[in-house]
ZAMARGU-4260 file (C-alpha; in steps of 0.2 Angstrom, whole numbers, plus 5000, padded with zeros to 4 digits):
<rodrens>
0) 5442/5949/5613 | 5440/5949/5598 | 5427/5939/5588 | 5441/5931/5577 | 5451/5923/5594
5) 5435/5918/5600 | 5428/5910/5586 | 5446/5901/5583 | 5446/5896/5603 | 5429/5887/5598
10) 5433/5880/5583 | 5449/5873/5593 | 5437/5866/5606 | 5428/5856/5595 | 5443/5846/5589
15) 5445/5841/5605 | 5431/5828/5608 | 5438/5817/5594 | 5454/5819/5602 | 5448/5811/5617
20) 5436/5797/5612 | 5451/5789/5603 | 5460/5785/5620 | 5443/5777/5626 | 5447/5759/5634
25) 5438/5751/5618 | 5438/5764/5606 | 5425/5758/5591 | 5416/5767/5575 | 5399/5770/5586
30) 5388/5784/5588 | 5399/5794/5599 | 5412/5793/5586 | 5404/5798/5571 | 5396/5814/5584
35) 5412/5819/5587 | 5420/5821/5571 | 5404/5828/5565 | 5409/5842/5579 | 5428/5841/5572
40) 5421/5845/5555 | 5407/5858/5561 | 5418/5869/5572 | 5434/5873/5560 | 5420/5875/5545
45) 5412/5889/5554 | 5429/5897/5556 | 5432/5896/5539 | 5415/5903/5533 | 5413/5915/5544
50) 5432/5922/5541 | 5432/5918/5524 | 5412/5923/5519 | 5417/5941/5510 | 5434/5935/5501
55) 5448/5924/5502 | 5462/5925/5514 | 5478/5920/5509 | 5489/5920/5527 | 5495/5906/5534
60) 5481/5905/5548 | 5468/5905/5534 | 5477/5891/5526 | 5479/5879/5541 | 5461/5881/5548
65) 5456/5874/5526 | 5468/5862/5531 | 5461/5856/5546 | 5444/5857/5537 | 5447/5847/5522
70) 5459/5835/5532 | 5443/5830/5543 | 5432/5829/5529 | 5443/5818/5521 | 5446/5807/5537
75) 5429/5806/5540 | 5427/5798/5523 | 5440/5787/5525 | 5433/5783/5541 | 5418/5777/5533
80) 5425/5768/5519 | 5439/5758/5525 | 5438/5746/5537 | 5450/5751/5548 | 5455/5768/5544
85) 5445/5777/5559 | 5458/5768/5570 | 5472/5782/5564 | 5460/5792/5575 | 5473/5792/5589
90) 5485/5802/5580 | 5474/5811/5568 | 5467/5821/5579 | 5479/5826/5593 | 5487/5832/5575
95) 5473/5842/5571 | 5472/5850/5588 | 5491/5854/5586 | 5487/5861/5569 | 5472/5872/5577
100) 5485/5879/5589 | 5496/5883/5577 | 5484/5893/5566 | 5475/5903/5583 | 5496/5908/5585
105) 5499/5913/5568 | 5481/5920/5568 | 5489/5934/5580 | 5505/5935/5571 | 5496/5944/5556
110) 5512/5948/5544 | 5513/5958/5529 | 5512/5944/5518 | 5494/5941/5521 | 5482/5946/5509
115) 5464/5946/5502 | 5458/5940/5485 | 5441/5943/5478 | 5436/5925/5472 | 5424/5932/5458
120) 5435/5942/5450 | 5448/5927/5449 | 5448/5915/5433 | 5439/5899/5434 | 5455/5891/5432
125) 5462/5901/5447 | 5446/5895/5459 | 5451/5876/5453 | 5470/5877/5458 | 5465/5884/5476
130) 5452/5871/5479 | 5465/5857/5471 | 5480/5864/5483 | 5466/5860/5496 | 5463/5845/5495
135) 5482/5839/5490 | 5486/5849/5508 | 5472/5837/5517 | 5479/5821/5507 | 5495/5825/5511
140) 5492/5829/5529 | 5482/5812/5530 | 5497/5803/5521 | 5508/5807/5534 | 5498/5803/5549
145) 5495/5785/5540 | 5514/5786/5538 | 5518/5789/5556 | 5505/5776/5561 | 5515/5763/5551
150) 5530/5770/5559 | 5524/5767/5576 | 5518/5750/5572 | 5535/5746/5565 | 5543/5750/5580
155) 5531/5739/5590 | 5535/5726/5582 | 5551/5727/5579 | 5556/5728/5598 | 5542/5718/5603
160) 5536/5729/5615 | 5517/5736/5609 | 5515/5753/5618 | 5497/5760/5622 | 5495/5769/5605
165) 5503/5756/5593 | 5487/5744/5603 | 5476/5757/5596 | 5482/5760/5579 | 5478/5747/5563
</rodrens>
């Protein structure tokens, strides 16, 4: 098994605790929650740092891993600075696990469209463009999770039958 696959599986595994703790009987924003958030940031971040330490990879797998890292960091900030934002964890964390699974699968299907960019040779504006694109992907991902949460709550309210997941959401 290659180092890349082992690292990818480790990064995927690091996302699972956050998905599991969100299903606790009485979820709360406690030490266990923050530890799981930290682990879910650290695992994929390690993949990104190791794989992109020499050059920027332009493949879909790399973009997905970067989106996972950026989304989880922004989600952590969102959970820290909003009163109810952390309650989106039951739909955010499984979505990140699914994205990591897709990144891992796509990592095996390297296509000809993938390439490598040397960041040192790129213009500063291109570097800023890449960073802003990653942040935008993360914000769109978080927005879609928020929209899904609102949709689930609205449906539960309309049929007057709360589900297990709608009870966990804000």
